[in-house]
C-alpha positions as CSV (number, residue, x, y, z in Angstrom):
1,M,-16.0,9.4,-7.7
2,P,-13.5,7.2,-5.9
3,V,-13.9,4.5,-3.3
4,R,-11.9,5.5,-0.3
5,T,-11.7,5.1,3.4
6,L,-13.1,7.9,5.4
7,D,-10.9,9.7,7.9
8,R,-13.4,8.9,10.6
9,L,-12.6,5.2,10.2
10,S,-9.0,5.6,11.2
11,A,-9.8,5.0,14.8
12,F,-10.8,1.4,14.1
13,F,-7.6,0.4,12.3
14,N,-3.9,0.1,13.0
15,G,-1.3,2.0,11.1
16,D,-0.8,-0.9,8.7
17,G,-4.5,-1.1,7.9
18,S,-5.2,-4.2,10.0
19,P,-8.3,-4.0,12.1
20,L,-8.2,-3.3,15.8
21,S,-9.7,-5.4,18.5
22,V,-13.1,-4.0,17.8
23,I,-13.2,-6.3,14.8
24,G,-11.6,-9.1,16.6
25,P,-9.1,-11.9,15.6
26,R,-10.1,-14.7,13.4
27,D,-11.2,-17.8,15.3
28,H,-8.7,-20.6,15.6
29,L,-9.5,-24.3,15.4
30,R,-10.7,-25.7,18.7
31,L,-9.2,-28.9,20.1
32,R,-12.7,-30.3,20.5
33,T,-13.3,-29.9,16.8
34,L,-10.3,-31.8,15.7
35,V,-10.9,-34.5,18.3
36,M,-14.4,-35.0,17.1
37,L,-13.4,-35.1,13.4
38,R,-10.7,-37.7,14.3
39,W,-13.2,-39.9,16.1
40,L,-15.4,-39.8,13.0
41,A,-12.4,-40.8,10.9
42,I,-11.5,-43.6,13.3
43,A,-15.1,-44.9,13.2
44,G,-15.2,-44.7,9.4
45,Q,-11.8,-46.4,9.0
46,S,-12.6,-49.2,11.4
47,A,-16.0,-49.8,9.8
48,M,-14.4,-50.1,6.3
49,V,-11.6,-52.4,7.5
50,F,-14.1,-54.8,9.2
51,L,-16.5,-54.6,6.2
52,V,-13.7,-55.6,3.8
53,A,-12.4,-58.3,6.1
54,Y,-15.6,-60.0,7.2
55,A,-18.4,-58.9,4.9
56,F,-16.5,-59.2,1.6
57,G,-14.1,-61.8,2.8
58,F,-11.1,-60.1,1.2
59,H,-7.6,-60.8,2.4
60,I,-6.5,-57.7,4.4
61,R,-3.7,-57.2,6.9
62,L,-6.1,-56.7,9.8
63,W,-3.7,-56.3,12.7
64,L,-1.5,-53.9,10.8
65,C,-4.6,-51.8,9.9
66,A,-5.7,-51.9,13.5
67,A,-2.3,-50.7,14.7
68,V,-2.4,-47.7,12.4
69,I,-6.0,-46.8,13.5
70,M,-5.0,-47.2,17.2
71,A,-2.4,-44.5,16.7
72,S,-5.2,-42.0,16.2
73,V,-7.1,-43.5,19.1
74,W,-4.2,-43.0,21.4
75,L,-3.7,-39.4,20.2
76,N,-7.3,-38.6,20.8
77,L,-7.3,-40.2,24.3
78,A,-4.1,-38.3,25.2
79,L,-5.6,-35.0,24.0
80,A,-8.9,-35.6,25.7
81,F,-7.4,-36.3,29.1
82,G,-4.4,-34.0,28.8
83,R,-6.2,-30.8,27.8
84,R,-9.6,-29.2,28.0
85,D,-11.7,-30.0,25.0
86,T,-12.9,-26.4,24.6
87,Q,-9.4,-24.9,24.4
88,R,-8.3,-23.2,21.2
89,L,-5.3,-24.5,19.6
90,R,-2.3,-22.4,18.5
91,D,-1.9,-22.5,14.7
92,W,1.2,-24.6,14.8
93,E,-0.5,-27.2,17.1
94,A,-3.5,-27.4,14.7
95,A,-1.1,-27.8,11.8
96,L,0.8,-30.7,13.6
97,Q,-2.5,-32.5,14.3
98,L,-3.7,-32.2,10.8
99,G,-0.3,-33.2,9.5
100,F,-0.5,-36.3,11.7
101,D,-4.0,-37.1,10.4
102,A,-2.7,-36.9,6.8
103,L,0.2,-39.2,7.5
104,Q,-2.0,-41.7,9.5
105,L,-4.4,-41.8,6.5
106,A,-1.5,-42.2,4.1
107,A,-0.1,-45.1,6.1
108,L,-3.5,-46.8,6.2
109,L,-3.8,-46.3,2.5
110,G,-0.3,-47.6,1.9
111,I,-1.0,-51.0,3.5
112,T,-4.4,-51.2,1.7
113,G,-3.4,-50.6,-1.9
114,G,-2.2,-47.0,-2.1
115,L,-3.8,-45.2,-5.1
116,N,-5.5,-48.5,-6.1
117,N,-7.7,-47.9,-3.0
118,P,-10.6,-45.6,-3.9
119,F,-10.5,-44.0,-0.5
120,C,-7.3,-42.2,-1.4
121,L,-9.6,-39.3,-2.2
122,M,-9.8,-38.7,1.6
123,L,-6.4,-37.1,1.5
124,V,-8.2,-34.0,0.4
125,A,-9.9,-33.6,3.8
126,P,-6.9,-32.6,6.0
127,A,-5.7,-30.2,3.3
128,T,-9.1,-28.5,3.0
129,I,-9.5,-28.1,6.7
130,A,-6.1,-26.6,7.1
131,A,-6.5,-24.2,4.1
132,A,-9.8,-23.0,5.4
133,N,-8.8,-22.4,9.1
134,L,-5.1,-21.9,9.4
135,P,-2.8,-19.0,8.3
136,T,-1.3,-19.5,4.9
137,R,2.1,-20.8,5.9
138,F,0.7,-23.5,8.2
139,G,-2.2,-24.4,5.8
140,M,0.2,-24.8,2.9
141,T,2.5,-27.0,5.0
142,V,-0.4,-29.4,5.6
143,V,-1.3,-29.2,1.9
144,G,2.3,-30.1,1.1
145,V,2.2,-33.1,3.4
146,C,-0.9,-34.4,1.7
147,M,0.6,-33.9,-1.8
148,V,3.8,-35.6,-0.8
149,S,1.8,-38.5,0.7
150,G,-0.1,-38.9,-2.5
151,F,3.1,-38.9,-4.6
152,V,4.7,-41.6,-2.3
153,L,1.6,-43.8,-2.5
154,A,1.8,-43.7,-6.3
155,F,5.1,-45.5,-6.2
156,W,5.0,-47.5,-3.0
157,S,2.2,-49.5,-1.4
158,L,1.1,-53.0,-0.5
159,D,-1.4,-54.9,-2.5
160,L,-5.0,-53.9,-2.5
161,P,-7.2,-56.3,-0.4
162,W,-8.8,-58.6,-2.9
163,I,-10.3,-62.0,-3.5
164,A,-8.0,-64.8,-2.2
165,G,-5.8,-66.1,-4.9
166,E,-6.2,-63.0,-7.1
167,T,-4.3,-59.8,-7.4
168,F,-5.8,-56.5,-8.5
169,V,-3.3,-54.4,-10.5
170,L,-4.1,-51.1,-12.4
171,P,-2.1,-50.1,-15.5
172,D,0.7,-47.7,-14.7
173,I,-0.8,-45.0,-16.9
174,Y,-4.0,-45.2,-14.9
175,R,-2.0,-44.9,-11.6
176,I,-0.3,-41.8,-12.9
177,G,-3.7,-40.4,-13.9
178,M,-5.0,-41.1,-10.4
179,L,-1.9,-39.3,-8.9
180,V,-2.4,-36.3,-11.1
181,A,-6.2,-36.2,-10.3
182,L,-5.5,-36.5,-6.6
183,L,-2.9,-33.7,-6.6
184,I,-5.1,-31.4,-8.6
185,G,-8.0,-32.2,-6.3
186,I,-6.0,-31.3,-3.2
187,V,-4.7,-28.1,-4.7
188,F,-8.1,-27.0,-6.1
189,T,-10.2,-27.8,-3.0
190,A,-7.6,-26.3,-0.7
191,G,-7.3,-23.2,-2.8
192,Y,-11.1,-22.8,-3.0
193,A,-11.5,-23.3,0.7
194,W,-8.7,-20.8,1.4
195,Q,-10.2,-18.1,-0.9
196,A,-13.7,-18.6,0.4
197,S,-12.4,-18.3,4.0
198,L,-10.4,-15.2,3.1
199,E,-13.4,-13.5,1.6
200,S,-15.6,-14.4,4.5
201,A,-13.0,-13.0,7.0
202,R,-12.7,-9.8,5.0
203,M,-16.4,-9.4,4.8
204,E,-16.7,-10.0,8.5
205,Q,-14.1,-7.4,9.3
206,A,-15.8,-4.9,7.0
207,L,-19.2,-5.5,8.6
208,A,-17.7,-5.2,12.0
209,A,-16.1,-1.8,11.0
210,T,-19.5,-0.7,9.8
211,Q,-21.1,-1.7,13.1
212,A,-18.4,0.2,15.0
213,V,-19.0,3.3,12.9
214,L,-22.7,3.1,13.4
215,E,-22.2,2.7,17.2
216,K,-20.0,5.7,17.2
217,E,-22.6,7.8,15.4
218,H,-25.2,6.7,17.8
219,R,-23.0,7.7,20.7
220,M,-22.4,11.1,19.1
221,S,-26.2,11.5,18.6
222,A,-26.8,10.5,22.3
223,L,-24.2,13.1,23.4
224,G,-26.4,15.9,21.9
225,G,-29.3,14.7,24.1
226,L,-27.1,14.4,27.1
227,A,-25.8,18.0,26.6
228,A,-29.3,19.3,26.3
229,A,-30.4,17.4,29.5
230,A,-27.3,18.6,31.3
231,A,-27.9,22.2,30.3
232,H,-31.5,21.9,31.6
233,E,-30.6,20.3,34.9
234,L,-27.6,22.5,35.6
235,G,-29.4,25.8,34.8
236,T,-31.3,26.0,38.2
237,P,-28.3,25.4,40.6
238,L,-26.1,27.6,38.5
239,G,-28.7,30.4,38.6
240,T,-28.8,30.1,42.4
241,I,-25.0,30.3,42.5
242,Q,-25.0,33.5,40.4
243,V,-27.7,35.1,42.6
244,V,-25.7,34.4,45.8
245,A,-22.5,35.6,44.1
246,R,-24.2,38.9,43.2
247,E,-25.5,39.4,46.7
248,M,-21.9,38.8,48.0
249,L,-20.6,41.3,45.5
250,H,-23.1,44.0,46.5
251,S,-22.3,43.6,50.2
252,L,-18.6,44.1,49.6
253,K,-16.7,47.4,49.1
254,R,-14.3,47.9,46.2
255,D,-11.3,48.1,48.5
256,D,-12.3,44.8,50.2
257,A,-9.8,41.9,49.6
258,L,-12.7,39.6,48.5
259,Y,-14.3,42.0,46.1
260,E,-12.3,40.8,43.1
261,D,-13.0,37.2,43.9
262,A,-16.7,37.8,44.2
263,E,-16.6,39.7,40.9
264,L,-14.8,36.9,39.2
265,L,-17.3,34.4,40.6
266,V,-20.2,36.4,39.1
267,S,-18.5,36.7,35.7
268,Q,-17.6,33.0,35.5
269,S,-21.1,31.9,36.6
270,Q,-22.5,34.1,33.8
271,R,-20.1,32.5,31.4
272,C,-21.3,29.1,32.4
273,R,-24.9,30.1,31.9
274,D,-24.0,31.3,28.4
275,I,-22.3,28.0,27.6
276,L,-25.3,26.0,28.8
277,K,-27.6,28.3,26.8
278,S,-25.7,27.6,23.6
279,L,-25.8,23.8,24.3
280,S,-29.6,23.9,24.8
281,A,-30.2,26.2,21.8
282,R,-32.3,24.7,19.0
283,P,-31.3,25.7,15.5
284,E,-34.7,24.6,14.2
285,R,-37.9,23.1,15.5
286,S,-37.0,19.8,17.0
287,D,-37.6,17.8,20.1
288,A,-35.5,18.0,23.3
289,V,-32.7,15.9,22.0
290,F,-32.7,17.2,18.4
291,D,-34.2,14.0,17.0
292,E,-36.0,16.0,14.2
293,T,-34.7,18.6,11.8
294,T,-35.8,20.2,8.5
295,L,-34.7,18.3,5.4
296,K,-32.7,21.3,4.2
297,G,-31.0,21.6,7.6
298,F,-30.2,17.9,7.6
299,L,-28.6,18.1,4.1
300,D,-26.7,21.2,5.1
301,S,-25.2,19.6,8.1
302,A,-24.1,16.6,6.0
303,V,-22.3,18.6,3.3
304,A,-21.0,21.5,5.5
305,P,-17.6,19.8,6.3
306,Y,-16.8,19.6,2.5
307,A,-18.0,23.0,1.5
308,N,-14.4,24.4,1.7
309,K,-12.8,22.1,-0.8
310,G,-13.2,24.5,-3.7
311,K,-16.1,22.7,-5.2
312,R,-19.6,24.0,-5.5
313,I,-22.2,21.9,-3.7
314,D,-25.8,22.4,-4.9
315,I,-28.8,21.1,-2.9
316,V,-32.0,20.6,-4.8
317,I,-35.2,19.5,-3.0
318,T,-38.5,18.8,-4.8
319,A,-41.7,17.4,-3.4
320,D,-44.8,16.4,-5.4
321,D,-47.2,17.1,-2.6
322,A,-45.7,20.3,-1.3
323,P,-48.2,23.1,-0.7
324,E,-48.0,25.9,-3.3
325,G,-45.5,28.6,-2.3
326,V,-43.9,26.5,0.4
327,D,-40.2,25.7,0.3
328,P,-40.1,21.8,0.6
329,G,-36.6,22.0,2.2
330,Q,-37.9,24.0,5.1
331,A,-41.4,22.5,5.4
332,L,-40.3,18.9,5.3
333,H,-38.9,17.4,8.5
334,I,-36.8,14.3,8.8
335,R,-35.7,12.1,11.7
336,R,-32.1,12.7,12.4
337,R,-30.7,9.2,12.0
338,P,-26.9,8.5,12.3
339,E,-27.0,6.0,9.5
340,W,-28.3,8.6,7.0
341,L,-26.0,11.3,8.2
342,H,-22.9,9.1,7.9
343,A,-23.8,7.6,4.6
344,L,-24.7,11.0,3.0
345,S,-21.5,12.5,4.3
346,A,-19.5,9.6,2.9
347,F,-21.0,9.9,-0.6
348,V,-20.6,13.7,-0.6
349,E,-17.0,13.4,0.5
350,N,-16.2,11.0,-2.3
351,A,-18.0,13.2,-4.8
352,T,-16.2,16.4,-3.8
353,D,-12.8,14.7,-3.9
354,F,-13.1,13.9,-7.6
355,A,-15.5,16.5,-9.0
356,K,-14.1,19.1,-11.3
357,T,-16.2,22.0,-10.3
358,A,-19.5,21.0,-8.7
359,V,-21.5,18.4,-6.8
360,R,-25.2,18.2,-6.8
361,V,-27.3,16.6,-4.1
362,R,-30.9,16.0,-5.3
363,V,-33.8,14.9,-3.1
364,Q,-37.2,14.1,-4.6
365,V,-40.1,13.3,-2.4
366,T,-43.3,11.7,-3.8
367,K,-46.3,10.3,-2.0
368,A,-44.8,6.8,-2.1
369,Y,-41.0,7.2,-2.3
370,V,-38.0,9.4,-1.3
371,S,-35.0,9.4,-3.6
372,L,-31.6,10.8,-3.0
373,A,-29.0,11.3,-5.7
374,I,-25.4,12.6,-5.4
375,E,-23.8,13.6,-8.7
376,D,-20.5,15.0,-9.7
377,D,-18.8,16.2,-12.9
378,G,-15.6,14.3,-12.4
379,P,-14.1,11.4,-14.4
380,G,-16.6,8.9,-13.1
381,F,-16.1,5.4,-11.8
382,A,-13.3,3.4,-13.3
383,P,-14.7,0.8,-15.7
384,D,-12.7,-2.0,-14.2
385,I,-14.2,-1.5,-10.7
386,L,-17.8,-0.4,-11.6
387,S,-19.2,-3.9,-11.4
388,R,-17.5,-4.5,-8.0
389,L,-18.6,-1.4,-6.3
390,G,-20.2,-2.0,-2.9
391,E,-17.8,-4.8,-2.0
392,P,-15.3,-4.1,0.8
393,Y,-11.6,-3.4,0.1
394,I,-12.0,-2.1,-3.5
395,S,-9.2,0.3,-2.7
396,S,-6.9,1.7,-5.5
397,R,-8.2,4.3,-8.0
398,V,-6.8,6.7,-10.5
399,Y,-8.5,9.9,-11.4
400,G,-7.7,12.6,-14.0
401,A,-9.4,14.8,-16.5
402,S,-11.4,12.2,-18.3
403,W,-11.6,8.6,-19.3
404,S,-10.3,7.6,-22.7
405,G,-12.7,6.1,-25.1
406,D,-11.1,2.6,-25.0
407,G,-11.6,2.4,-21.2
408,A,-8.0,2.9,-20.3
409,R,-7.1,4.7,-17.1
410,P,-6.6,8.4,-17.4
411,S,-3.4,10.1,-16.5
412,G,-3.5,11.8,-13.1
413,Q,-3.1,11.3,-9.5
414,S,-3.6,8.0,-7.8
415,H,-5.7,7.5,-4.8
416,S,-5.6,4.5,-2.5
417,G,-7.3,3.5,0.7
418,M,-8.8,0.4,2.3
419,G,-12.0,0.8,0.2
420,L,-14.4,0.6,3.2
421,G,-15.9,4.1,2.9
422,F,-18.3,3.2,0.0
423,F,-19.1,-0.2,1.4
424,I,-20.0,1.2,4.8
425,A,-22.1,4.0,3.4
426,K,-24.0,1.6,1.1
427,T,-24.5,-0.9,4.0
428,L,-25.9,1.8,6.3
429,C,-28.4,2.9,3.6
430,E,-29.5,-0.6,2.9
431,H,-29.8,-1.2,6.7
432,T,-32.5,1.5,6.7
433,G,-34.4,-0.1,3.7
434,A,-32.8,1.8,0.8
435,K,-32.0,0.4,-2.6
436,V,-28.6,1.8,-3.6
437,T,-27.5,2.1,-7.3
438,F,-24.5,3.8,-8.8
439,G,-22.9,4.4,-12.2
440,N,-21.6,7.0,-14.7
441,R,-23.7,9.8,-16.1
442,D,-24.0,10.2,-19.9
443,E,-22.9,13.8,-19.7
444,G,-19.8,12.8,-17.6
445,G,-19.3,12.2,-13.9
446,A,-20.6,9.6,-11.5
447,Y,-23.8,9.3,-9.5
448,V,-25.0,7.4,-6.5
449,K,-28.7,7.0,-5.9
450,A,-30.7,5.7,-2.9
451,L,-34.4,5.0,-2.9
452,W,-36.6,4.6,0.1
453,R,-40.3,4.0,0.6
454,R,-41.9,7.1,2.2
455,D,-42.7,5.2,5.3
456,Q,-39.1,3.9,5.7
457,I,-37.5,7.3,5.8
458,D,-40.2,8.8,8.0
459,I,-40.3,12.2,6.3
460,L,-43.2,14.5,7.2
461,Y,-44.3,18.1,6.9
462,D,-43.9,20.6,9.7
463,R,-46.8,19.9,12.0
464,N,-47.1,23.7,12.7
465,R,-48.1,24.2,9.1
466,E,-50.9,21.7,9.1
């Protein structure tokens, strides 16, 4: 059973697989955010300079430090008065500002001891912010600026502020070690922030696609009720039109010029009544907008689109509390919820795509629980993706006759997609309270199981049988 993107999802993605505006672009850094962070940095730098100069009494180039800090102050003032603080920055603008922050910090460190200054660790901050919030090319540019700054500080800097008459000097091997640690720290924290941000964005996109599909299913469900209501409301005026048209037809002779027009009006009004009758027809006992259907009818409607794929689809329904001699599939009724219909259709579609001959849909109803299982006799889930199923964008699969004993991929066709189909189906089931599990069957093939509490799935016996 593969993980694949359903055809019905194509409306939410561009041709290259990128999400449409329904998912929305990733948020850019706001000007206000960088300005506030810079004010915090200015306050922290100023506090440490005055602490070293006046609390510890160390010799420090106070005016030179103040000049470097004032560069950030002037930038913040220019940005605060020149632009709105809520405005989003373009990526290159944010990269320039973060690059400036890195260089300003490097300059301050350079006149206060370079890598001898323990606050050289703060060079990690601009790199991390850039990696987490900017596109890769801009984020890596800021990371590169931070790394080059650290490398320069290792070989050029003024003396560390220290007790008057004394000089603090670290061994060269220790300075090299500090440089290596700083560079590794920048790369590691920036890489971690970039990966975490990427996963968060991908999950956000996948969940947005899930919400879009669910909204579409709700709209389709609402259309059924709208059609039934329209058929009911239009029936009376259409009947009046047909009566008047018949009266006109009876009052005209066959050789009259308007006879054919009146005859056409009668036939077309009858056709409209037949269409409205079909729209309002109820295939099974249900309410006015088809909110309720038999369990067997619900399963049949979910698997019907895939019955012509050359694979046998068996539906088995059992119920522990079913009256003797009563077919549970016809006696049990279920609320027609778009989440269940879409999720079941997704699982059945995946199963039929990779089954050899047959797919079995099993529903077992007990007094406390309702379980659903979709099983196929295909090659099963690939061992290398089984532990990651349920995550979005698990996209490339290979299927064939069987899996070899050493877990290698079988020979056969390859199948690829964006890997959202399984994720969306699983999310929709869990949204309704189900616990979803999946795996490979001992006898071959794959299975997907969903378990609900009886009160969550709202399954009941036909009230007319009670």
